[in-house]
KOLTI-789419 format. One record per residue (C-alpha): residue number from 1; chain; x, y, z. Coordinates in steps of 0.2 Angstrom, whole numbers, plus 5000, padded with zeros to 4 digits. Each point is the difference from the previous one (the first is absolute). Example, Ala and Ser with C-alpha at 12.3 -4.5 7.8 and 13.67 -1.06 7.14 Angstrom:
{n: 1 | chain: A | east: 5062 | north: 4978 | up: 5039} .
{n: 2 | chain: A | east: 5006 | north: 5017 | up: 4997} .
This chain:
{n: 1 | chain: A | east: 5169 | north: 5104 | up: 5072} .
{n: 2 | chain: A | east: 5013 | north: 4994 | up: 5012} .
{n: 3 | chain: A | east: 4987 | north: 4999 | up: 5013} .
{n: 4 | chain: A | east: 4989 | north: 4990 | up: 4989} .
{n: 5 | chain: A | east: 5014 | north: 4987 | up: 4996} .
{n: 6 | chain: A | east: 4993 | north: 4987 | up: 5012} .
{n: 7 | chain: A | east: 4982 | north: 5002 | up: 4994} .
{n: 8 | chain: A | east: 5006 | north: 4998 | up: 4982} .
{n: 9 | chain: A | east: 5010 | north: 4984 | up: 5004} .
{n: 10 | chain: A | east: 4985 | north: 4993 | up: 5010} .
{n: 11 | chain: A | east: 4989 | north: 5003 | up: 4985} .
{n: 12 | chain: A | east: 5012 | north: 4992 | up: 4988} .
{n: 13 | chain: A | east: 5000 | north: 4984 | up: 5011} .
{n: 14 | chain: A | east: 4982 | north: 5000 | up: 4998} .
{n: 15 | chain: A | east: 5000 | north: 5003 | up: 4982} .
{n: 16 | chain: A | east: 5012 | north: 4987 | up: 4996} .
{n: 17 | chain: A | east: 4991 | north: 4987 | up: 5010} .
{n: 18 | chain: A | east: 4984 | north: 5004 | up: 4990} .
{n: 19 | chain: A | east: 5005 | north: 4989 | up: 4985} .
{n: 20 | chain: A | east: 4995 | north: 5006 | up: 4983} .
{n: 21 | chain: A | east: 5005 | north: 4986 | up: 4988} .
{n: 22 | chain: A | east: 4997 | north: 5003 | up: 4981} .
{n: 23 | chain: A | east: 4982 | north: 4996 | up: 4996} .
{n: 24 | chain: A | east: 4996 | north: 4993 | up: 5017} .
{n: 25 | chain: A | east: 4983 | north: 5010 | up: 5002} .
{n: 26 | chain: A | east: 4996 | north: 4996 | up: 5019} .
{n: 27 | chain: A | east: 5018 | north: 5007 | up: 5005} .
{n: 28 | chain: A | east: 4999 | north: 5014 | up: 4987} .
{n: 29 | chain: A | east: 4983 | north: 5005 | up: 5007} .
{n: 30 | chain: A | east: 5007 | north: 4999 | up: 5018} .
{n: 31 | chain: A | east: 5015 | north: 5011 | up: 4996} .
{n: 32 | chain: A | east: 4989 | north: 5012 | up: 4992} .
{n: 33 | chain: A | east: 4989 | north: 5001 | up: 5015} .
{n: 34 | chain: A | east: 5015 | north: 5004 | up: 5011} .
{n: 35 | chain: A | east: 5006 | north: 5014 | up: 4988} .
{n: 36 | chain: A | east: 4983 | north: 5007 | up: 4998} .
{n: 37 | chain: A | east: 5000 | north: 5005 | up: 5018} .
{n: 38 | chain: A | east: 5017 | north: 5007 | up: 5000} .
{n: 39 | chain: A | east: 4997 | north: 5010 | up: 4984} .
{n: 40 | chain: A | east: 4984 | north: 5007 | up: 5007} .
{n: 41 | chain: A | east: 5009 | north: 5006 | up: 5015} .
{n: 42 | chain: A | east: 5014 | north: 5008 | up: 4990} .
{n: 43 | chain: A | east: 4990 | north: 5007 | up: 4985} .
{n: 44 | chain: A | east: 4984 | north: 5006 | up: 5011} .
{n: 45 | chain: A | east: 4989 | north: 4992 | up: 4988} .
{n: 46 | chain: A | east: 4995 | north: 4982 | up: 4996} .
{n: 47 | chain: A | east: 5007 | north: 4989 | up: 4987} .
{n: 48 | chain: A | east: 4991 | north: 4995 | up: 4984} .
{n: 49 | chain: A | east: 5002 | north: 4982 | up: 4998} .
{n: 50 | chain: A | east: 5001 | north: 4996 | up: 4982} .
{n: 51 | chain: A | east: 4997 | north: 4982 | up: 4996} .
{n: 52 | chain: A | east: 5006 | north: 4993 | up: 4983} .
{n: 53 | chain: A | east: 4998 | north: 4982 | up: 4996} .
{n: 54 | chain: A | east: 4998 | north: 4997 | up: 5018} .
{n: 55 | chain: A | east: 5017 | north: 5009 | up: 5005} .
{n: 56 | chain: A | east: 4998 | north: 5014 | up: 5013} .
{n: 57 | chain: A | east: 5009 | north: 5017 | up: 4996} .
{n: 58 | chain: A | east: 5000 | north: 5014 | up: 5012} .
{n: 59 | chain: A | east: 4997 | north: 5018 | up: 4994} .
{n: 60 | chain: A | east: 4999 | north: 5017 | up: 5008} .
{n: 61 | chain: A | east: 4998 | north: 5012 | up: 4986} .
{n: 62 | chain: A | east: 5001 | north: 5019 | up: 5002} .
{n: 63 | chain: A | east: 4988 | north: 5012 | up: 4991} .
{n: 64 | chain: A | east: 5014 | north: 5010 | up: 4994} .
{n: 65 | chain: A | east: 5015 | north: 4988 | up: 5000} .
{n: 66 | chain: A | east: 5016 | north: 5009 | up: 4998} .
{n: 67 | chain: A | east: 5010 | north: 4984 | up: 5007} .
{n: 68 | chain: A | east: 4997 | north: 4982 | up: 5000} .
{n: 69 | chain: A | east: 5008 | north: 4988 | up: 5012} .
{n: 70 | chain: A | east: 5001 | north: 4983 | up: 4992} .
{n: 71 | chain: A | east: 5005 | north: 4983 | up: 5007} .
{n: 72 | chain: A | east: 4995 | north: 4981 | up: 5001} .
{n: 73 | chain: A | east: 4997 | north: 4989 | up: 5015} .
{n: 74 | chain: A | east: 5001 | north: 4983 | up: 4992} .
{n: 75 | chain: A | east: 5017 | north: 4991 | up: 5002} .
{n: 76 | chain: A | east: 5007 | north: 4985 | up: 4989} .
{n: 77 | chain: A | east: 5001 | north: 4988 | up: 5015} .
{n: 78 | chain: A | east: 4987 | north: 4986 | up: 5002} .
{n: 79 | chain: A | east: 4989 | north: 4998 | up: 5014} .
{n: 80 | chain: A | east: 5008 | north: 4993 | up: 5015} .
{n: 81 | chain: A | east: 5017 | north: 5007 | up: 4997} .
{n: 82 | chain: A | east: 4999 | north: 5011 | up: 5017} .
{n: 83 | chain: A | east: 4999 | north: 4984 | up: 5009} .
{n: 84 | chain: A | east: 5017 | north: 4995 | up: 4995} .
{n: 85 | chain: A | east: 5007 | north: 5017 | up: 4999} .
{n: 86 | chain: A | east: 4990 | north: 5013 | up: 5011} .
{n: 87 | chain: A | east: 5004 | north: 5017 | up: 5002} .
{n: 88 | chain: A | east: 5015 | north: 5003 | up: 5010} .
{n: 89 | chain: A | east: 5012 | north: 5015 | up: 5006} .
{n: 90 | chain: A | east: 5018 | north: 4998 | up: 5003} .
{n: 91 | chain: A | east: 5012 | north: 5014 | up: 5002} .
{n: 92 | chain: A | east: 4989 | north: 5014 | up: 4992} .
{n: 93 | chain: A | east: 4996 | north: 4988 | up: 4985} .
{n: 94 | chain: A | east: 4983 | north: 4993 | up: 4997} .
{n: 95 | chain: A | east: 4997 | north: 4984 | up: 4989} .
{n: 96 | chain: A | east: 4985 | north: 4991 | up: 4995} .
{n: 97 | chain: A | east: 4990 | north: 4997 | up: 4984} .
{n: 98 | chain: A | east: 4995 | north: 5016 | up: 4991} .
{n: 99 | chain: A | east: 5009 | north: 5011 | up: 5013} .
{n: 100 | chain: A | east: 5009 | north: 5009 | up: 4987} .
{n: 101 | chain: A | east: 4989 | north: 4997 | up: 4985} .
{n: 102 | chain: A | east: 4990 | north: 5009 | up: 5004} .
{n: 103 | chain: A | east: 4992 | north: 5000 | up: 5018} .
{n: 104 | chain: A | east: 5013 | north: 5011 | up: 5008} .
{n: 105 | chain: A | east: 4996 | north: 5013 | up: 4986} .
{n: 106 | chain: A | east: 4982 | north: 4999 | up: 5004} .
{n: 107 | chain: A | east: 5002 | north: 5003 | up: 5019} .
{n: 108 | chain: A | east: 5011 | north: 5015 | up: 4995} .
{n: 109 | chain: A | east: 4987 | north: 5007 | up: 4988} .
{n: 110 | chain: A | east: 4986 | north: 4998 | up: 5013} .
{n: 111 | chain: A | east: 5010 | north: 5008 | up: 5014} .
{n: 112 | chain: A | east: 5006 | north: 5014 | up: 4988} .
{n: 113 | chain: A | east: 4982 | north: 5005 | up: 4996} .
{n: 114 | chain: A | east: 4997 | north: 5002 | up: 5018} .
{n: 115 | chain: A | east: 5012 | north: 5014 | up: 5001} .
{n: 116 | chain: A | east: 4992 | north: 5010 | up: 4986} .
{n: 117 | chain: A | east: 4988 | north: 5013 | up: 5006} .
{n: 118 | chain: A | east: 4989 | north: 5000 | up: 4984} .
{n: 119 | chain: A | east: 4998 | north: 4984 | up: 4989} .
{n: 120 | chain: A | east: 4986 | north: 5007 | up: 4990} .
{n: 121 | chain: A | east: 5012 | north: 5000 | up: 4985} .
{n: 122 | chain: A | east: 5007 | north: 4983 | up: 5003} .
{n: 123 | chain: A | east: 4995 | north: 4983 | up: 4993} .
{n: 124 | chain: A | east: 5005 | north: 4984 | up: 5006} .
{n: 125 | chain: A | east: 4999 | north: 4983 | up: 4990} .
{n: 126 | chain: A | east: 5005 | north: 4984 | up: 5007} .
{n: 127 | chain: A | east: 4998 | north: 4985 | up: 4988} .
{n: 128 | chain: A | east: 5001 | north: 4981 | up: 5003} .
{n: 129 | chain: A | east: 5006 | north: 4992 | up: 4983} .
{n: 130 | chain: A | east: 5016 | north: 5010 | up: 4996} .
{n: 131 | chain: A | east: 5011 | north: 4984 | up: 5003} .
{n: 132 | chain: A | east: 4990 | north: 4991 | up: 4986} .
{n: 133 | chain: A | east: 5001 | north: 5013 | up: 4987} .
{n: 134 | chain: A | east: 4986 | north: 5013 | up: 5006} .
{n: 135 | chain: A | east: 4988 | north: 4991 | up: 4988} .
{n: 136 | chain: A | east: 4984 | north: 5007 | up: 5009} .
{n: 137 | chain: A | east: 5007 | north: 5016 | up: 5008} .
{n: 138 | chain: A | east: 5009 | north: 5007 | up: 4985} .
{n: 139 | chain: A | east: 4984 | north: 5010 | up: 4993} .
{n: 140 | chain: A | east: 4997 | north: 5007 | up: 5018} .
{n: 141 | chain: A | east: 5018 | north: 5005 | up: 5002} .
{n: 142 | chain: A | east: 5000 | north: 5009 | up: 4983} .
{n: 143 | chain: A | east: 4983 | north: 5008 | up: 5003} .
{n: 144 | chain: A | east: 5006 | north: 5007 | up: 5017} .
{n: 145 | chain: A | east: 5017 | north: 5006 | up: 4993} .
{n: 146 | chain: A | east: 4992 | north: 5010 | up: 4986} .
{n: 147 | chain: A | east: 4990 | north: 5010 | up: 5013} .
{n: 148 | chain: A | east: 5016 | north: 5003 | up: 5010} .
{n: 149 | chain: A | east: 5014 | north: 5013 | up: 4998} .
{n: 150 | chain: A | east: 5013 | north: 4989 | up: 5006} .
{n: 151 | chain: A | east: 5002 | north: 4981 | up: 5006} .
{n: 152 | chain: A | east: 5011 | north: 4995 | up: 5014} .
{n: 153 | chain: A | east: 5003 | north: 4981 | up: 5001} .
{n: 154 | chain: A | east: 5003 | north: 4992 | up: 5018} .
{n: 155 | chain: A | east: 5011 | north: 4986 | up: 4993} .
{n: 156 | chain: A | east: 5016 | north: 4997 | up: 5010} .
{n: 157 | chain: A | east: 5015 | north: 5011 | up: 4998} .
{n: 158 | chain: A | east: 5017 | north: 4993 | up: 4994} .
{n: 159 | chain: A | east: 5010 | north: 4993 | up: 5014} .
{n: 160 | chain: A | east: 5011 | north: 5016 | up: 5001} .
{n: 161 | chain: A | east: 4983 | north: 5011 | up: 5001} .
{n: 162 | chain: A | east: 4999 | north: 5006 | up: 4983} .
{n: 163 | chain: A | east: 4983 | north: 5003 | up: 4993} .
{n: 164 | chain: A | east: 4996 | north: 4993 | up: 4982} .
{n: 165 | chain: A | east: 4999 | north: 5012 | up: 4985} .
{n: 166 | chain: A | east: 5000 | north: 4987 | up: 4986} .
{n: 167 | chain: A | east: 4995 | north: 4982 | up: 4999} .
{n: 168 | chain: A | east: 5002 | north: 4987 | up: 4986} .
{n: 169 | chain: A | east: 4984 | north: 4995 | up: 4991} .
{n: 170 | chain: A | east: 4995 | north: 4981 | up: 4999} .
{n: 171 | chain: A | east: 4992 | north: 4987 | up: 4989} .
{n: 172 | chain: A | east: 4993 | north: 4983 | up: 5005} .
{n: 173 | chain: A | east: 4998 | north: 4986 | up: 4987} .
{n: 174 | chain: A | east: 4995 | north: 4981 | up: 4999} .
{n: 175 | chain: A | east: 5006 | north: 4990 | up: 4986} .
{n: 176 | chain: A | east: 4991 | north: 4984 | up: 4997} .
{n: 177 | chain: A | east: 5006 | north: 4986 | up: 4989} .
{n: 178 | chain: A | east: 4989 | north: 4986 | up: 4994} .
{n: 179 | chain: A | east: 5008 | north: 4984 | up: 4992} .
{n: 180 | chain: A | east: 4995 | north: 4983 | up: 4999} .
{n: 181 | chain: A | east: 5000 | north: 4986 | up: 5013} .
{n: 182 | chain: A | east: 5008 | north: 4983 | up: 4997} .
{n: 183 | chain: A | east: 5008 | north: 4986 | up: 5011} .
{n: 184 | chain: A | east: 5017 | north: 5005 | up: 5004} .
{n: 185 | chain: A | east: 5007 | north: 4983 | up: 4999} .
{n: 186 | chain: A | east: 4993 | north: 4991 | up: 4986} .
{n: 187 | chain: A | east: 4994 | north: 5014 | up: 4988} .
{n: 188 | chain: A | east: 5009 | north: 5017 | up: 5004} .
{n: 189 | chain: A | east: 5001 | north: 5003 | up: 4982} .
{n: 190 | chain: A | east: 4981 | north: 5001 | up: 4998} .
{n: 191 | chain: A | east: 5000 | north: 5015 | up: 5013} .
{n: 192 | chain: A | east: 5004 | north: 5019 | up: 4999} .
{n: 193 | chain: A | east: 5009 | north: 5004 | up: 5016} .
{n: 194 | chain: A | east: 4993 | north: 5016 | up: 5007} .
{n: 195 | chain: A | east: 5014 | north: 5000 | up: 5013} .
{n: 196 | chain: A | east: 5013 | north: 5000 | up: 4986} .
{n: 197 | chain: A | east: 4990 | north: 5014 | up: 4991} .
{n: 198 | chain: A | east: 4999 | north: 5011 | up: 5015} .
{n: 199 | chain: A | east: 5018 | north: 4998 | up: 5004} .
{n: 200 | chain: A | east: 5003 | north: 5007 | up: 4982} .
{n: 201 | chain: A | east: 4988 | north: 5015 | up: 5004} .
{n: 202 | chain: A | east: 5010 | north: 5003 | up: 5017} .
{n: 203 | chain: A | east: 5016 | north: 5002 | up: 4991} .
{n: 204 | chain: A | east: 4992 | north: 5011 | up: 4987} .
{n: 205 | chain: A | east: 4993 | north: 5011 | up: 5015} .
{n: 206 | chain: A | east: 5017 | north: 5001 | up: 5008} .
{n: 207 | chain: A | east: 5007 | north: 5008 | up: 4984} .
{n: 208 | chain: A | east: 4988 | north: 5014 | up: 5001} .
{n: 209 | chain: A | east: 5008 | north: 5005 | up: 5017} .
{n: 210 | chain: A | east: 5010 | north: 5016 | up: 4999} .
{n: 211 | chain: A | east: 5003 | north: 5003 | up: 5018} .
{n: 212 | chain: A | east: 5019 | north: 5004 | up: 4998} .
{n: 213 | chain: A | east: 4997 | north: 5012 | up: 4986} .
{n: 214 | chain: A | east: 4983 | north: 5009 | up: 5003} .
{n: 215 | chain: A | east: 4995 | north: 4992 | up: 5017} .
{n: 216 | chain: A | east: 4985 | north: 4990 | up: 4992} .
{n: 217 | chain: A | east: 4998 | north: 4983 | up: 5008} .
{n: 218 | chain: A | east: 4991 | north: 4986 | up: 4993} .
{n: 219 | chain: A | east: 4998 | north: 4986 | up: 5013} .
{n: 220 | chain: A | east: 4992 | north: 4983 | up: 4997} .
{n: 221 | chain: A | east: 4993 | north: 4996 | up: 5017} .
{n: 222 | chain: A | east: 4986 | north: 4987 | up: 5004} .
{n: 223 | chain: A | east: 5001 | north: 4984 | up: 4990} .
{n: 224 | chain: A | east: 4989 | north: 4985 | up: 4998} .
{n: 225 | chain: A | east: 4999 | north: 4985 | up: 4988} .
{n: 226 | chain: A | east: 4994 | north: 4982 | up: 4999} .
{n: 227 | chain: A | east: 4990 | north: 4988 | up: 5009} .
{n: 228 | chain: A | east: 5010 | north: 4984 | up: 5003} .
{n: 229 | chain: A | east: 5018 | north: 4995 | up: 4999} .
{n: 230 | chain: A | east: 4996 | north: 4988 | up: 4986} .
{n: 231 | chain: A | east: 4990 | north: 5011 | up: 4989} .
{n: 232 | chain: A | east: 5005 | north: 5013 | up: 4987} .
{n: 233 | chain: A | east: 4994 | north: 5016 | up: 5006} .
{n: 234 | chain: A | east: 4985 | north: 5007 | up: 4991} .
{n: 235 | chain: A | east: 4999 | north: 5016 | up: 5008} .
{n: 236 | chain: A | east: 5013 | north: 5012 | up: 5009} .
{n: 237 | chain: A | east: 5000 | north: 5019 | up: 5005} .
{n: 238 | chain: A | east: 5012 | north: 5013 | up: 5006} .
{n: 239 | chain: A | east: 4997 | north: 5016 | up: 5008} .
{n: 240 | chain: A | east: 5010 | north: 5015 | up: 4995} .
{n: 241 | chain: A | east: 5004 | north: 5016 | up: 5010} .
{n: 242 | chain: A | east: 5007 | north: 5015 | up: 4991} .
{n: 243 | chain: A | east: 5006 | north: 5016 | up: 5006} .
{n: 244 | chain: A | east: 5006 | north: 5016 | up: 4991} .
{n: 245 | chain: A | east: 5005 | north: 5018 | up: 5003} .
{n: 246 | chain: A | east: 4990 | north: 5006 | up: 4985} .
{n: 247 | chain: A | east: 4984 | north: 4997 | up: 4991} .
{n: 248 | chain: A | east: 5009 | north: 4997 | up: 4984} .
{n: 249 | chain: A | east: 5009 | north: 4985 | up: 5007} .
{n: 250 | chain: A | east: 4984 | north: 4993 | up: 5007} .
{n: 251 | chain: A | east: 4992 | north: 5002 | up: 4983} .
{n: 252 | chain: A | east: 5016 | north: 4992 | up: 4991} .
{n: 253 | chain: A | east: 4999 | north: 4984 | up: 5012} .
{n: 254 | chain: A | east: 4981 | north: 5000 | up: 4998} .
{n: 255 | chain: A | east: 5001 | north: 4999 | up: 4981} .
{n: 256 | chain: A | east: 5014 | north: 4987 | up: 5000} .
{n: 257 | chain: A | east: 4991 | north: 4988 | up: 5012} .
{n: 258 | chain: A | east: 4983 | north: 5002 | up: 4990} .
{n: 259 | chain: A | east: 5011 | north: 4995 | up: 4985} .
{n: 260 | chain: A | east: 5007 | north: 4984 | up: 5007} .
{n: 261 | chain: A | east: 4997 | north: 4985 | up: 4989} .
{n: 262 | chain: A | east: 5002 | north: 4981 | up: 5005} .
{n: 263 | chain: A | east: 5016 | north: 4991 | up: 4996} .
{n: 264 | chain: A | east: 4994 | north: 4982 | up: 5000} .
{n: 265 | chain: A | east: 4988 | north: 4994 | up: 4986} .
{n: 266 | chain: A | east: 4982 | north: 4999 | up: 5005} .
{n: 267 | chain: A | east: 5003 | north: 5009 | up: 5016} .
{n: 268 | chain: A | east: 4988 | north: 5016 | up: 5003} .
{n: 269 | chain: A | east: 5004 | north: 5015 | up: 5011} .
{n: 270 | chain: A | east: 4988 | north: 5012 | up: 5009} .
{n: 271 | chain: A | east: 5004 | north: 5016 | up: 5008} .
{n: 272 | chain: A | east: 4990 | north: 5009 | up: 5014} .
{n: 273 | chain: A | east: 5004 | north: 5015 | up: 5009} .
{n: 274 | chain: A | east: 5008 | north: 5017 | up: 4996} .
{n: 275 | chain: A | east: 5006 | north: 5016 | up: 5007} .
{n: 276 | chain: A | east: 4994 | north: 5002 | up: 5018} .
{n: 277 | chain: A | east: 5008 | north: 5017 | up: 5005} .
{n: 278 | chain: A | east: 5010 | north: 5013 | up: 4990} .
{n: 279 | chain: A | east: 5015 | north: 5007 | up: 5008} .
{n: 280 | chain: A | east: 4998 | north: 5015 | up: 5012} .
{n: 281 | chain: A | east: 5010 | north: 5015 | up: 4994} .
{n: 282 | chain: A | east: 5012 | north: 5010 | up: 5011} .
{n: 283 | chain: A | east: 4993 | north: 5016 | up: 4991} .
{n: 284 | chain: A | east: 4984 | north: 4999 | up: 5009} .
{n: 285 | chain: A | east: 5007 | north: 4997 | up: 5017} .
{n: 286 | chain: A | east: 5013 | north: 5013 | up: 4999} .
{n: 287 | chain: A | east: 4989 | north: 5015 | up: 5006} .
{n: 288 | chain: A | east: 4993 | north: 4989 | up: 5015} .
{n: 289 | chain: A | east: 5018 | north: 4995 | up: 5004} .
{n: 290 | chain: A | east: 5004 | north: 5018 | up: 5001} .
{n: 291 | chain: A | east: 4986 | north: 5003 | up: 5013} .
{n: 292 | chain: A | east: 5005 | north: 4985 | up: 5010} .
{n: 293 | chain: A | east: 5018 | north: 5006 | up: 5001} .
{n: 294 | chain: A | east: 4994 | north: 5017 | up: 5006} .
{n: 295 | chain: A | east: 4989 | north: 4991 | up: 5014} .
{n: 296 | chain: A | east: 5015 | north: 4989 | up: 5004} .
{n: 297 | chain: A | east: 5012 | north: 5015 | up: 5002} .
{n: 298 | chain: A | east: 4987 | north: 5009 | up: 5012} .
{n: 299 | chain: A | east: 4998 | north: 4984 | up: 5011} .
{n: 300 | chain: A | east: 5019 | north: 4998 | up: 5001} .
{n: 301 | chain: A | east: 5000 | north: 4983 | up: 4990} .
{n: 302 | chain: A | east: 5017 | north: 4997 | up: 4991} .
{n: 303 | chain: A | east: 5000 | north: 5002 | up: 4981} .
{n: 304 | chain: A | east: 4986 | north: 4991 | up: 4992} .
{n: 305 | chain: A | east: 5004 | north: 4992 | up: 4984} .
{n: 306 | chain: A | east: 4989 | north: 4993 | up: 4985} .
{n: 307 | chain: A | east: 5004 | north: 4982 | up: 4995} .
{n: 308 | chain: A | east: 4995 | north: 4991 | up: 4984} .
{n: 309 | chain: A | east: 4992 | north: 4983 | up: 5005} .
{n: 310 | chain: A | east: 4999 | north: 4984 | up: 4990} .
{n: 311 | chain: A | east: 4984 | north: 4994 | up: 5007} .
{n: 312 | chain: A | east: 4983 | north: 5007 | up: 4994} .
{n: 313 | chain: A | east: 4985 | north: 5006 | up: 5011} .
{n: 314 | chain: A | east: 4983 | north: 5008 | up: 4998} .
{n: 315 | chain: A | east: 5010 | north: 5017 | up: 4998} .
{n: 316 | chain: A | east: 5004 | north: 4994 | up: 4982} .
{n: 317 | chain: A | east: 4981 | north: 5001 | up: 4996} .
{n: 318 | chain: A | east: 4998 | north: 5018 | up: 5007} .
{n: 319 | chain: A | east: 5017 | north: 5006 | up: 4992} .
{n: 320 | chain: A | east: 4994 | north: 4993 | up: 4983} .
{n: 321 | chain: A | east: 4985 | north: 5011 | up: 5001} .
{n: 322 | chain: A | east: 5012 | north: 5016 | up: 5001} .
{n: 323 | chain: A | east: 4996 | north: 5003 | up: 5018} .
{n: 324 | chain: A | east: 5015 | north: 5005 | up: 5011} .
{n: 325 | chain: A | east: 5004 | north: 4985 | up: 5010} .
{n: 326 | chain: A | east: 5013 | north: 4997 | up: 5014} .
{n: 327 | chain: A | east: 5003 | north: 4982 | up: 5007} .
{n: 328 | chain: A | east: 5010 | north: 4993 | up: 5014} .
{n: 329 | chain: A | east: 4992 | north: 5010 | up: 5014} .
{n: 330 | chain: A | east: 4997 | north: 4986 | up: 5011} .
{n: 331 | chain: A | east: 5011 | north: 4991 | up: 5012} .
{n: 332 | chain: A | east: 5018 | north: 4998 | up: 4999} .
{n: 333 | chain: A | east: 5005 | north: 4982 | up: 4999} .
{n: 334 | chain: A | east: 5003 | north: 4986 | up: 4988} .
{n: 335 | chain: A | east: 4999 | north: 4982 | up: 4995} .
{n: 336 | chain: A | east: 4982 | north: 5001 | up: 4993} .
{n: 337 | chain: A | east: 4992 | north: 4983 | up: 4996} .
{n: 338 | chain: A | east: 5013 | north: 4991 | up: 5009} .
{n: 339 | chain: A | east: 5001 | north: 4993 | up: 5018} .
{n: 340 | chain: A | east: 5013 | north: 5013 | up: 5004} .
{n: 341 | chain: A | east: 4988 | north: 5015 | up: 4997} .
{n: 342 | chain: A | east: 5003 | north: 5013 | up: 5013} .
{n: 343 | chain: A | east: 4996 | north: 5018 | up: 5005} .
{n: 344 | chain: A | east: 5012 | north: 5013 | up: 5010} .
{n: 345 | chain: A | east: 4988 | north: 5005 | up: 5014} .
{n: 346 | chain: A | east: 5010 | north: 5014 | up: 5005} .
{n: 347 | chain: A | east: 4998 | north: 5009 | up: 4983} .
{n: 348 | chain: A | east: 4981 | north: 4998 | up: 5000} .
{n: 349 | chain: A | east: 4997 | north: 5017 | up: 5010} .
{n: 350 | chain: A | east: 5011 | north: 5010 | up: 4988} .
{n: 351 | chain: A | east: 4992 | north: 4992 | up: 4985} .
{n: 352 | chain: A | east: 4983 | north: 5003 | up: 5006} .
{n: 353 | chain: A | east: 5004 | north: 5018 | up: 5004} .
{n: 354 | chain: A | east: 5007 | north: 5002 | up: 4982} .
{n: 355 | chain: A | east: 4984 | north: 4994 | up: 4993} .
{n: 356 | chain: A | east: 4989 | north: 5010 | up: 5010} .
{n: 357 | chain: A | east: 5010 | north: 5016 | up: 4995} .
{n: 358 | chain: A | east: 5000 | north: 4995 | up: 4981} .
{n: 359 | chain: A | east: 4981 | north: 4997 | up: 5001} .
{n: 360 | chain: A | east: 4998 | north: 5017 | up: 5009} .
{n: 361 | chain: A | east: 5010 | north: 5009 | up: 4987} .
{n: 362 | chain: A | east: 4990 | north: 4992 | up: 4986} .
{n: 363 | chain: A | east: 4983 | north: 5003 | up: 5008} .
{n: 364 | chain: A | east: 5002 | north: 5019 | up: 4998} .
{n: 365 | chain: A | east: 5007 | north: 5000 | up: 4983} .
{n: 366 | chain: A | east: 4989 | north: 5003 | up: 4985} .
{n: 367 | chain: A | east: 5012 | north: 4989 | up: 4990} .
{n: 368 | chain: A | east: 5016 | north: 4992 | up: 5002} .
{n: 369 | chain: A | east: 5014 | north: 5013 | up: 4997} .
{n: 370 | chain: A | east: 4989 | north: 5015 | up: 5005} .
{n: 371 | chain: A | east: 5007 | north: 5014 | up: 5011} .
{n: 372 | chain: A | east: 4992 | north: 4993 | up: 5015} .
{n: 373 | chain: A | east: 5013 | north: 4986 | up: 5000} .
{n: 374 | chain: A | east: 5014 | north: 5012 | up: 5003} .
{n: 375 | chain: A | east: 4995 | north: 5003 | up: 5019} .
{n: 376 | chain: A | east: 4997 | north: 4988 | up: 5015} .
{n: 377 | chain: A | east: 4982 | north: 4996 | up: 5004} .
């Protein structure tokens, strides 16, 4: 893998330059074309391009799928970001939009697959809508997970190199308030101020947050209201992001949000959204972590730890089905979704070798935790 480091960095530069903004079909299709070629080289078989609502997902299924590698090639950055912030390497650190989340992980996955002698028991799925909630790809992810013995997710490791054995679940809501418009200068009393009502709701939402006690966060985010500066707002809306370590907490907040009522007379309140991903349990990851730790020891990699991550991924979906899932097997880096996003290039060879070893182990196991896992491949 050390001999392939330069090639991996070159491929990462190409992949980052191939922008894949959410919902931008020409760019997603172009990036899919690039990855389809690399994936065919790595897997020894062509991709199935699964197009759902126009979005191109790439699938390499295995007839007897013992392990599924899962990733996404969309990023959160709008088209044109690479012009102002292109891929750069300084002192062994790569930066650029999507370099860590998760194009570095994709390069490592495809390179790891090239090291595996037999990929006939290995499936690979690369989706293009994870950053917007996996609305079209979720059924595909769940279908492929159900026919797999284990799922390995190529999202980034933690900055210290830990893999991810647990993730918070998440919910997304939009609260829409309807009031009544009026002239703000001459007849404000005739109106029902949607901005004031949504402010009441924001304060109520904050009271649902129990981050200090249970780790559950309820965060009002995107807010909009009004039309002109001299009109009592008729409409206002607020988006709400909820994260929790347990399904019970997500359900508690869900019930509370659906039970919200207007404070102002004659105002109305509508709630859209709900639970998007239930939490990823460490119980399902533990057997896979043990396999990963044995491989790491054989490769001379320092102690490999399992971390709990506050963010969600498509691994939440597969774990919710009861399929053993280990996340954070991608690049070592940080700063996802920010201009400071980075990857440690010197760690790409070891992480790629680690992934190749884990896949090789799982490929010869009848099930996770079987005796075959006790010896090196």
